[in-house]
C-alpha positions as a Markdown table, in Angstrom:
| # | Residue | x | y | z |
|---|---|---|---|---|
| 1 | Met | 146.1 | 147.9 | 60.4 |
| 2 | Thr | 145.7 | 144.1 | 60.8 |
| 3 | Gln | 143.9 | 142.9 | 63.9 |
| 4 | Asn | 145.3 | 140.2 | 66.2 |
| 5 | Pro | 143.3 | 137.1 | 65.2 |
| 6 | Asp | 143.5 | 135.9 | 68.8 |
| 7 | Ala | 142.2 | 139.1 | 70.4 |
| 8 | Pro | 139.0 | 138.8 | 72.4 |
| 9 | Ile | 135.8 | 139.4 | 70.5 |
| 10 | Ala | 134.6 | 142.9 | 70.8 |
| 11 | Ile | 132.4 | 145.3 | 68.8 |
| 12 | Asp | 135.5 | 147.2 | 67.6 |
| 13 | Arg | 137.2 | 144.0 | 66.5 |
| 14 | Leu | 134.1 | 142.9 | 64.5 |
| 15 | Gln | 133.8 | 146.4 | 63.0 |
| 16 | Gly | 137.5 | 146.2 | 62.0 |
| 17 | Leu | 136.9 | 142.9 | 60.3 |
| 18 | Leu | 134.4 | 144.6 | 58.0 |
| 19 | Ser | 137.2 | 146.7 | 56.6 |
| 20 | Glu | 139.9 | 144.0 | 56.6 |
| 21 | Trp | 138.0 | 141.0 | 55.2 |
| 22 | Phe | 135.4 | 142.5 | 52.8 |
| 23 | Ala | 135.6 | 144.0 | 49.4 |
| 24 | Pro | 135.4 | 147.8 | 49.0 |
| 25 | Trp | 131.9 | 147.7 | 47.7 |
| 26 | Ile | 130.8 | 145.9 | 50.9 |
| 27 | Gln | 132.6 | 148.5 | 53.0 |
| 28 | Ala | 130.8 | 151.2 | 51.0 |
| 29 | Met | 127.5 | 149.9 | 52.3 |
| 30 | Gly | 128.3 | 151.5 | 55.7 |
| 31 | Leu | 127.4 | 148.4 | 57.8 |
| 32 | Gln | 127.8 | 149.0 | 61.6 |
| 33 | Val | 128.1 | 146.4 | 64.3 |
| 34 | Glu | 125.4 | 147.0 | 66.9 |
| 35 | Ser | 125.7 | 144.0 | 69.1 |
| 36 | Phe | 126.9 | 140.4 | 69.3 |
| 37 | Gly | 126.8 | 137.3 | 71.4 |
| 38 | Asp | 128.0 | 133.8 | 71.2 |
| 39 | Gly | 127.1 | 132.8 | 67.6 |
| 40 | Glu | 125.1 | 135.9 | 66.9 |
| 41 | Val | 125.7 | 139.4 | 65.5 |
| 42 | Thr | 123.4 | 142.3 | 64.7 |
| 43 | Leu | 124.4 | 144.9 | 62.1 |
| 44 | Arg | 122.7 | 148.1 | 61.0 |
| 45 | Leu | 122.6 | 149.0 | 57.3 |
| 46 | Pro | 122.0 | 152.7 | 56.9 |
| 47 | Leu | 119.3 | 154.0 | 54.5 |
| 48 | Ser | 121.1 | 155.0 | 51.3 |
| 49 | Asp | 120.1 | 156.2 | 47.8 |
| 50 | Gln | 123.0 | 154.0 | 46.4 |
| 51 | Leu | 121.3 | 150.9 | 47.8 |
| 52 | Ser | 117.8 | 151.7 | 46.9 |
| 53 | Arg | 115.7 | 151.0 | 43.8 |
| 54 | Val | 112.7 | 152.7 | 42.3 |
| 55 | Gly | 110.4 | 154.0 | 45.0 |
| 56 | Gly | 113.2 | 154.2 | 47.6 |
| 57 | Met | 113.0 | 150.5 | 48.5 |
| 58 | Leu | 116.2 | 148.8 | 49.7 |
| 59 | Cys | 117.3 | 146.5 | 46.9 |
| 60 | Gly | 117.4 | 142.7 | 47.3 |
| 61 | Gln | 121.1 | 142.5 | 46.3 |
| 62 | Ala | 122.0 | 144.8 | 49.3 |
| 63 | Met | 119.9 | 142.7 | 51.6 |
| 64 | Met | 121.6 | 139.5 | 50.5 |
| 65 | Ser | 125.1 | 141.0 | 50.8 |
| 66 | Ala | 124.4 | 142.3 | 54.2 |
| 67 | Ala | 123.0 | 138.9 | 55.3 |
| 68 | Asp | 126.0 | 137.1 | 54.0 |
| 69 | Thr | 128.4 | 139.6 | 55.7 |
| 70 | Ala | 126.6 | 139.4 | 59.0 |
| 71 | Met | 126.7 | 135.6 | 59.0 |
| 72 | Val | 130.5 | 135.7 | 58.6 |
| 73 | Leu | 130.8 | 137.8 | 61.7 |
| 74 | Ala | 128.3 | 135.6 | 63.6 |
| 75 | Ile | 130.5 | 132.6 | 62.8 |
| 76 | Val | 133.6 | 134.5 | 64.1 |
| 77 | Thr | 131.8 | 135.0 | 67.4 |
| 78 | Gln | 130.9 | 131.3 | 67.6 |
| 79 | Leu | 134.4 | 130.1 | 66.8 |
| 80 | Gly | 136.2 | 132.7 | 68.9 |
| 81 | Ser | 138.7 | 133.4 | 66.2 |
| 82 | Gln | 139.1 | 134.4 | 62.5 |
| 83 | Arg | 139.1 | 131.4 | 60.2 |
| 84 | Pro | 138.9 | 131.2 | 56.4 |
| 85 | Met | 135.4 | 130.3 | 55.3 |
| 86 | Thr | 133.2 | 130.5 | 52.2 |
| 87 | Thr | 129.5 | 130.6 | 51.5 |
| 88 | Val | 128.1 | 127.3 | 50.2 |
| 89 | Gln | 124.5 | 128.2 | 50.1 |
| 90 | Leu | 122.3 | 131.3 | 50.8 |
| 91 | Asn | 118.6 | 130.8 | 50.5 |
| 92 | Thr | 116.7 | 134.1 | 50.7 |
| 93 | Ser | 113.0 | 134.9 | 51.0 |
| 94 | Phe | 111.9 | 138.5 | 50.6 |
| 95 | Leu | 108.8 | 139.1 | 52.7 |
| 96 | Lys | 108.0 | 142.8 | 52.0 |
| 97 | Pro | 109.7 | 145.9 | 50.8 |
| 98 | Leu | 111.8 | 148.1 | 53.2 |
| 99 | Ser | 111.9 | 151.8 | 52.6 |
| 100 | Gly | 112.2 | 155.0 | 54.7 |
| 101 | Gln | 114.4 | 153.4 | 57.5 |
| 102 | Asp | 117.6 | 151.6 | 58.2 |
| 103 | Ala | 117.8 | 147.9 | 58.1 |
| 104 | Arg | 118.8 | 145.7 | 61.1 |
| 105 | Ile | 120.4 | 142.4 | 60.2 |
| 106 | Thr | 120.6 | 139.7 | 62.9 |
| 107 | Ala | 122.6 | 136.6 | 62.0 |
| 108 | Arg | 122.6 | 133.4 | 64.2 |
| 109 | Val | 124.6 | 130.3 | 64.0 |
| 110 | Ile | 122.2 | 127.3 | 64.3 |
| 111 | Arg | 124.9 | 124.6 | 64.2 |
| 112 | Ala | 128.7 | 124.7 | 63.8 |
| 113 | Gly | 130.4 | 121.4 | 62.9 |
| 114 | Lys | 134.0 | 120.7 | 62.0 |
| 115 | Ser | 133.7 | 121.7 | 58.4 |
| 116 | Leu | 130.2 | 123.2 | 57.9 |
| 117 | Val | 128.3 | 126.0 | 59.7 |
| 118 | Phe | 124.5 | 126.5 | 59.4 |
| 119 | Gly | 122.8 | 129.8 | 60.1 |
| 120 | Glu | 119.7 | 131.9 | 59.9 |
| 121 | Ile | 119.4 | 135.6 | 59.2 |
| 122 | Asp | 116.5 | 138.0 | 59.8 |
| 123 | Ile | 116.4 | 141.5 | 58.3 |
| 124 | Cys | 113.9 | 143.9 | 59.7 |
| 125 | Gly | 113.2 | 147.6 | 59.7 |
| 126 | Ala | 115.4 | 149.3 | 62.3 |
| 127 | Ser | 112.5 | 151.6 | 63.3 |
| 128 | Asp | 109.5 | 149.4 | 63.2 |
| 129 | Gly | 111.1 | 146.0 | 63.8 |
| 130 | Arg | 109.1 | 144.3 | 61.1 |
| 131 | Ser | 110.8 | 141.5 | 59.3 |
| 132 | Val | 111.3 | 142.1 | 55.6 |
| 133 | Cys | 113.7 | 139.3 | 54.7 |
| 134 | Arg | 114.7 | 135.8 | 56.0 |
| 135 | Ala | 117.6 | 133.7 | 54.9 |
| 136 | Ser | 119.2 | 130.4 | 55.7 |
| 137 | Thr | 122.8 | 129.7 | 54.9 |
| 138 | Thr | 125.6 | 127.1 | 54.9 |
| 139 | Tyr | 129.3 | 127.9 | 55.2 |
| 140 | Ala | 132.3 | 125.7 | 54.6 |
| 141 | Leu | 135.2 | 126.2 | 57.1 |
| 142 | Leu | 138.4 | 126.1 | 55.1 |
């Protein structure tokens, strides 16, 4: 079911975009929209053996994919509508391993211009709130 691109922003609309816009392997991650605001969105990434590496640690590839995905939704909340966009740059710093808990991904738009959007993402443990990954990103609006 295709969502109305002019419908008001709501959690169910953002959750729907996860299944409409993103590849099946992103959908398989099980991301859930927890909250949003103007230019900000928070997703939960459930703990999963499929996304973990040796020792039960969430793999970096999953964190980067979740960060990139969260930022797209944060941009939608800033613009108020769906618009084609693409990642230009994603700079990621892994601060410490995450294991034994879900991840919480918060993406924030720092500046939105006519053709570029800049943002920051923080990934932390959903249970302990400790930051495990920080990213900065640039998107081109198409």
